[in-house]
N, C-alpha and C positions, 0 to 999 in steps of 0.2 A: 479616444474619448474626448479629446479637445475639439476635434472636428465635429463630433456628434453634439457636443455642448454648443458650438457655434450654430449648427443647424437648428437646434431647438430654440436658441435665442432668436434666430430669424423668424421661425414659425410663430413664436410667442408675440413678436412684434406684429406679424401678419394677423394673428387673432385679435390683437388690440385694435388694429385698423378696422377689421370686420365688425368688432363690437361698436366702434364709434359710428359706423354707417348703419348698423342694424343691431341695436342693443339686445334683441332677443336671440340673436344668432349664436353668440358665445357667452356663457355665464362668466362673470368676473372671477369666480373662484378657479375656473379652468385656466384663465390667463395667469392668475397668481401661482397655480400649480406649475405652469410652464416655467415661470421664473425660478421656482424652487428646483425644478428638474435641471435647469441650466447649472445651478450650483452643485447639485448632486453628481451630475456627470463630470463636472470639472474636477471635483475632489476625488472621484472614483478612480482617477488615474494613479492614485497612490496606494490602493489596496491590492489584495491578492487577485491575480488574474482570474482565477476560477470564479470568485464572487463578482469581479468586474464584468464578466460576460453576462451575468444575470441582470445587472444594472443596465448594460448595453441593450439587452432584450427589452426591458421595460421602456428604455428611452426610445428605441426604434419604434415600438408600438405606439408610444405616446406621440411621436412625430407623425405617424400615420393618422392618428386621430386628429391631431392639430391640423394637418393638411385637409382632412375631411371637413372640419369645422369651417375652414377658410373657403373651401370649394362649394360645399353644400349649404353652409350656414344653418339656420334653424328650420329650413324647409324640407329636410329629408331628402331622399333620393328622387331622381326624376320620375314623372308620372308613368312613363313607359316601363319602368322596372317592375317585375313581378311583385305581388303583395308580400310574399314571405321574405323578400330581400330587404324590406324595411327594417328588419332586425339588425342588418349590417350597418345602419347609419350610425354616426358618431354618438356616443353616450357620455354625457358630461361626468357622471359619477365614475365610470370606468377610467376615464382619463385621470381623474383625481386619485383613484385607487392605485394606478400605476406609479404615480409620483410618491404616494405614501409607502408602497412596498419597496420602491427603489431606495427611499430614505432609510427604511428599516434595515435593508441589506447593508447600506453604507455604515450605519451605526454599529451593527453587530460585528462588522469586520474588524472593529477595534477591540473586541473582547479577547482576553488571553486564550480562552479555550479554542477560539478560531485559529489562532496561531499554532496551537498544538495539533490541530486536526487538518484544516485546509492548507496550512503552511507546508505540510509534507508534499503537496501536489505542485507547489510553485515551480519546482525545477522542471517539471514536464511541460507545463503551459507556457513557460518562458524559454524553453529549449531552442537553441539556434542550430542544432544538429541538422545538416541537410538531409532531406528525405523527399519522397514523392508518393503520390497516390497512384493506384493502378490505373493504367490507360492514360495518364497525364504525361506528356512528353517533357515537361519542365519540372525542376526541383523546387520544393518549398522547404520551410523549416518544420521540424517535428512539432514545435510549440504552436506554429501557425496552423498546422493541420488539426491539432487538438482544439484550439480555440474556434476554428471553423466548424468542426463537428458540434461543439458545445453550443455555439450560437445558433446553429441550425436546429438543434434539439429544442432550444428555448423558444424560437420562433414557431416551430411546429406546435409546441404546447399552447401558444396563443391561439392558433387556428383550432386546436382541439377544444379549447375552452369555449370558443364561439360556437362550435358544433354542439357542445353540451347545452348551451343556451337554446339553440335551435331545436334540439331534441326535446328539451323540457317544454317549450312552447308547442311543439308538434304533438306531444303527449296530451297536453290540455285540449288542443283542437280535436284530437282523435276521440277522446271521451265525450266531448261536446257533440260530435257528429253522431255518436251512439245515442246520447240522450235526446237529440233532436231528430233522430231517425232520418238523417240526411245522407243518403247513399252516395250522391254525387260528390259531396265533400269528403266522404270516406275514401273513395277511389283516388281523388286528387291527392289526399294525404298519403296514400300508399306510394304514389309516384314520387312525392316529395321525400318520403322515407328512403326510397331507393337511391336518390341523389345524395342525401345526407349520409347514408350507410356506406356508399361507395367512397365518399370523401374521407369518412372516418377510417376505413380500412387502409386507404392509401397513406394517410398521414400517420396512422399507428405503425404500419410497416416501416415507413420512412424513419420514424423515431427509433424503432428497434434497431434498424441497420446502422443508423448514425451512432447510437449508443454502443452497440457491440464493436464497431470499428474503432471508436474512441477508446473503449475499455481495453481492447487488445493492445493498442499502441501505448496507452497509458501504463498498463501493467508491465509491458516489455521494457519501457524506459525506466521505470522505478526498479524493476528487478535487476536490470543491467547496472544501474547506478549503485544499488546496494551491494551487489556482488563485487563490483569494482572497489567500492569503499571498504568492504570486508577484507579483500585481498591486499589492498594498498598498505604499504609499510609493514607488511607481515602482521596486520591486525588479527587475521584469522588464527595466528599462533598465540599472540599475547592476550587475546580476549578470553581465552580459557582460564586465565588467572583471576578473572573478575567474578567468578562464581555464578549464582543464580541470576544476577542482573543480565547476564548474556547467555543464558542457557538455550540450547537448541537453535543455533543460528539458522539451520536449514529450514526449520518451520517458520521462523520469523520472516525469512526471505520468500519462501514459496507460498505458505498459507496465509500469514498475516498480511502481507502486501496484497495478495489476491482479495482477502476480505476487506481490507482498507479501500482498495480501488473500487470494487463493486458496490460496497456499502456507501461510500462517499457519493458516488453517482446516483445510487438508488435513493438515498435519503434526500440529497439536494434536489433532484428532479421531482421527487414526491412532494417535498415541501413547496417547491416553486409552483407546481401545477395545482396543489391544494390551495395555496394562498391566492393564486390567480382565480381559481374557481370560486373561492370564498368571496373575493371582491366582486365577482360578477353576479353571484347569486344572492348576496346580502341585499342588494338593491331590489332584486326581483322578489325576495321573500318579504322585504319591508312593504313593498306595494301590495303583495297578496294578503298581508295581514289586515289591511283596511277592508278587503272584500268579505272578511268573515267576522266582522264586529257584530256582537249580539246586543240588541237593544233591550231596555228594561221591559220585563214581562215575558221575554222570550227564553230566559234561562235563569239559573241561580245567580245570586248576587255576586259571588266570586267570579263566575264566568263572565258576567256583564262587565265587571271591573277590569278583569284581565284583558279581554278583547278590546277594551276601550283605550288601552295603553298603545301609543303609536309604535308600530313595528313589534307587537308583543311576541310574535313567533321568533324574531331574532333574539329578543331578550331571554326567552325561555331556552333557546338553543345555547346561549352564552352561559347562563346559570347552570344548566345541565352539564355542559362541557367542563366548566370549572370544577364542579363537584366530582365528575368522573376522573378528571386528570389528577386532582389532588389525592383522591383515595387510591387511584391506580399507582401513583408514584410511591405512596407509602407502602403499598404491597410489593411493588416490583423493584424497589430501591436496591436490594441485595443482588439483583441479577448481574450487575457489572462485575462485582467481585467474584461471583460464582462462575461467570463465563470465563474470566481470566484463569481461575483455578482449574477449570475443566480443560482448557486449552493447554495449560502447562503440564498437567498429569498425562494427557494424551501424548504430548510430545515426548515426555520422559519414557513412556512405554514404548513408543516407536523407536526411540533412540536405543533403548535396551535391546530390542530385537535386532536392530542394525548392528549393534556392537557384537552380539552373539554370532551373527553371520560372519562378521569380520574375523573373529577369533574361533571359528567353529572347530578348526583342527586342534588348537590348544585345549579347548574344552573337552573334545572327544578323547584326547590322549590322557587327560587328567580324570576322565569319567566324571565330569562336572555337570552332567545333565540335571541331576537332582538339585544342585545349588542354583543353577541357572533357572530351572523351572520355578523354584521357590521365589527367586528374585523377580522374575517376570510376573508371577502371580501377585506378588506384593505390589508391584507397579500398577498392574491392571486393577487390583482391588482399590488402590488409591484413585484411579481414574473412574471406577464405578461409583465410589463414594462421592466424588466430586460431581459426577453426572446426576446421581440420585438427588443430591442436594439442590442442583440446578432444576431438576424436574419438579421437585416439590414446590419450589418458589414459582416456577413457571405455571404449574397447575393452579395455584391460588390466584395468580395474576390473570390467567385465562378464564377462570370461573367468573371473575368480576368483569373482565373485558367482554366476554361473550354475552353475559347478562345485560350489560349496557347496550351491546349491539342489538339484542332482541327487543329491548325496550324502545330503541330508536325507531324500529320498524312500525310500531303502533302508536307512538306518542303523537305525531302530527295529526293522525286521524282523530285521536281523543281530543286534541285541542280545537279542531275545526268542526267536529261532528255536531256540537250543539247548534252552531250557526247553520250548518247545512240542513239539519232536520227542521230548523225553524224557517227554512225556505230562502236562506241567504246563500248566494253563490251558486255555482253549477258543479256538475260531476267532473267536468274537465278541469275546472279551477281547483277542485278538491285534489285530484291526482297531480296537478301541476304543483300545488302547495306541498304535498307529501314529498315529491321529488326534490323541490328546492330546499325543503327542510332537511332532508337527508344529506344534500350536498353541503349545506351550511354547517350542520352538526358535525359532519365528517371533517370539515375544515377546522372547526374549533377543537376537536378531539384528536387531531392528527398526531400529536405527540404520544397520546395514549396508544394509538394504533401502531406507532413505530417504536414503542418502548422496548420490546424484545430485541428488535433490530439495533436500536441505539445502544442497548446494553452490550451486545456482542461487538458492536462497532467500537465502543469506548474501550473494551478490553483489547481489541486488536490494535487500536491506536496507541494504547499504553505500552503494548509489547513492541511495536515498531519504534516509538519514541525511546523506550528503554534500550532497545538495540542500538539506536543512533547514539545515545549517550554513552553506552558501553564502548562503541567504536571510537568515539572521541576520546574516552578515557584511555583506551588501548593505544590510540595515536599519541596521547600525551606521554605514555610510557616510552614511545619510540621517537618522540619529537626532539627538537633541538634543546629543550630544557632538561632532558633526562640526565641523570648523574653519570651514566656511562657514555662518554663521547666516542663516536666512531668517525675517524677522520681519514681522508685520502691524502697521502703525502707523496712527495716526489722521490723519497727514499725507496730503495729496493727491498728493504726488510719489512717483516711483520713484527711489530713491537707493541708490548703492553707496558703501560706506565701507571703506577699508583692505583692498581685495580683491586677493588674489593668486591667479591661476588657474594650475593645473598640469595636466599630462597624467597618465594613469594610472601611468606609470613614475616620476612625481615631478618631472619636468623642468618648471620654471616657464616659462610662455609670456607672461604679461602681469601688470602691476601697475597697479592703479587706486586711487589714494588717495581720490579723491572724484569722483563723477559723478552728476549729477542730471538726470532727465527731468521736465519740467514739463507739467502737463495743458494741452492745447490747442496745444502746440508740436510740430509734426512734425519729426522728426530723422532724418537719414541718417548711418549709421555706415559708414565706408569704411576701407580698409587692405589691406595685402598678405595673400595667402593664408597661413594659419597664424599670423596675428597675434592670434587669440583672439576674433574678432568673434562667431562662432556660439557659442563657449564662454561668452562673456559673456551671451548671450541664455539659454543653458541654465541659467546660474547665477541669472539673474533669475527664470526659471521654477521654480527650486528643485529641479532634477533633477541638477545637476552636483556630484559629491561631492569633487572633488580641488582642494585649495587652502585658503585661509583668508580671513577677512574677514566682512563683513556686508552683506546685501542687505535693503533695506526696501521693502515694497510697501504701497499704501494698503489699509486694511481695508475690506471691503464692496464693493470694486471688482472687476470682472471683467477678468482678463487672458487674452489669447489669443495664442498663438504659432503662426505658420504656417511650417513648414520648406520648404526648396527642393523636396524630394520629398514630396508629400503621401501620407498613408496612405489607401488606398482599401480598405475592408473588403469581404469577400465578401457577396453578397446583392443586394438590389435597388438601383437607382440612387437611389431615394428615401432608403434607409438610408445610402447613401454621402454624400448631400447634407446630411443632418441629423446625421451623426455628430459628436460622441459622444452626441447625444441620441437619443430614440426616433424611429422612422420617422414616427409620427403626431404628433410634437411641433409641427409647423407645418402650416397649411392649404395646399391645392393652389394657391390664388391667390397666397399669399405666396411659395411656392416658385417658381411660374411667373414671377413678376415678377423675382425675383432671378436666375433662370436666363437670362431674356431680356436682362437688363442686362449679363450676362457673355457673351453670344453663344452660349448653350447652348440656345436655344429649339428647335432641331431635335431635341433629345433628350426633349422633353416627353412624347411619346407612349410613351416607354420607361421612364417613371418607376418602374413596378412590375415591371419585367423583371429577373429575376435573371441575372447574368452575371459573368464575371471582368473587372470594369470596370477593374482595374489594368492589364490588357493591351488591353482594347477601346478605351480612351481614349488619346489622344495625351498627350505630356508637358504641352503647353500647356493641353489640356482638363482634365487632372487639377489643374493649378494653379488654373484658374478654378473648378473644383468646390470647392477649398479656400476661395476668395474668397467663393463663395456661402454656405459655412458661416458665415463671418464676418458676411455681410450678414444672415443669419437670426438669429444669436446676439446681434449688436449688443454687442460687448464695450466696456468703457470704455477699455481699453488694447489696441492691436493691434501685435504685433511681427512684422514680415515679414522672415524670414531668406532673402533672395534668392528670395522666393516668387513673383516674376514673371519670373525669369530665362529661362524657356522661352517667353515671349511675345515677339511682335514689338513694336517701339516704339509703333506706333499703339494696339495692344491694351493695352500696359502703361500708356499715358497714359489710356486709357479706364478701366482698373481704378482708378487713383488718383482720377480724377475722380468715378467712381461711389462710391468709399469716402468722399470728401469730402462728396458730396451726400447720401448715404443714412445715413452715420454721422457726423453733424456733431459729436456729443459725444465721439467716440472720439479718443484720442491715438495717432498712428501713429509707430512707430519702425522704420526699415527698415535692412537691410543690403544693399548692392549695389555694383556696380562701374561701371555705365553712367553716363556723364556726364549723360544725359537725365534721370536720377532727381533731379538737383539742382533741377530746376524744380518738383518736387512737394513740396519740404520747406523748412522755415523755418530749420533749424539743421543744421550739418554737423560731425560728430565724426570725426576721423581717428586710426587706431591707428598711432602713430609708433614707430620702432625706437629702442631704447636701446643703449648701448655694449655691454652684456652679452648682447645678443641677445633680450631681452624687449621687449615693446611696452607703450606707455602711451597712453591716449586724450587727445586735445587738440582744442579747438575750432578749426575751420578756417574760412577765409573762402570 
């Protein structure tokens, strides 16, 4: 932007010299606008990159106009140029409009709402991740590719705006040829139309391709960023304790980010092209207003007065648009809240169905289909109620909006008809005026046209920002300032000091002043349900955020915790056995040996078969899959949180025997209730109740 600012400064000086030699070549206000553009581009280096690209587009186009003023001056294009190309000569008003629009973008970039919306995109457009475009042999940065596509879209919009001006003038000339019965002019205009239409198609397709390529990369970058942030520091686990503020993270990452990216681009490009078109057509409509002035005696007093107002069509457009926007806002204001509620209830219903699929076996065994049906119907009824409420408000808004749209079609004809019937103006001028009026009115009421989109967009932005805030809060629970300190120490023991464990609601469940697990000593932790045994393991693993105290684990040692219900990912059985490592992290022979030791040899032929293994395997088989993971990974410390509870006693005995034989260097700490487990451990720790309802561990015989 600094270089662009310097270029415009040089061109502004050039326009000043041109004005001194030929005062009619460059108006003074264009030179002043150039000086203002220098300042705008200079300060634009400090705003969001997304908005900076729009200012860059205005600045580049202004630079092209400034160069045109210097080269052609006030004399227009060369005499040998075709007549219709005179439209392409520099227009002082448009040059001023570009500076005004760039200044507006610079000012709105300071608004807090812009930080809440456009700020979400900053990470993509500033990304330095290496990437490349197809067919290009060299690498670029991902942010550079995004900025390139966006700037290309902006510049294409400038060309399309010029084409709209040409189409408008072509339409006026066409109807004049009909009125004048000029067949030769008609066929020449048909040829001109083919040229304009071809260019319109080329640039429209170019804009579409640039936009889609940018959206795909933009959404991919944001989705990867949010997935990474969600998984970082085990936020995906802790975020569930934050309630509705972080509900349905799957929808917020998949749906809300998609809505945010597509709507940000759609709204921004729509506003940009609309304001650009508005700037171009206001001048045209202002000039056309003078062609349809009604003199005294040719119409009613009000019509004579109205048409005598300079640029009366522009003022009528403005008043009409203000009325439509204010009333439309009053009607459509609840749309933001209702869109948010609709998205939340739909996500709740979808999550309920996914949850049922996950626990389908348990539901079937308990014959819970009636309860599940009722629960799903309730969730769906909530979604229906939210949708109906949104539909009712949208209905009222669209009735008003469609009515305004229909009035717009006839209003310009009503305004200029008295002059036309009085013999003022031509048929072509009438059609050109109607077209220009429609463009200007559309620019003034752009927010009314985008109201529904803006409402859905604001709801999506709120959900994405809410998710970001929830992730930050979850990160605070896991951050350095959290009460439970998790430290890596040079000692070889796992030690707990001054630890108090609590539930998410703050209720304390256990106090552990000092507890040490020594390498080589197998330990069994027992106690009543709810005494904090599993919570202690979670604290040792470093994922439990509620409580205070200190947990020390040996640095450089591998800790592995197996819960009672193993996680079985989607994909092949091989991937499930090697999780969380890569599927090819272990050889077939090593995997086969571990599977056979756990009685899973019958599944060897299905290693590379993709299935929903979480349902295909029994509970006992799933726990043995988790044990296979430990046999393959060979951790130094293995914590088993009732990880054999689904096995019969002979198989449980076999599991512990295999663990002793194949992991002789591993220290095993178990949670369990069966008395048979005592035979597999050297030390026994019992969670004993205190008078205040909390529990404290103590060595037992």
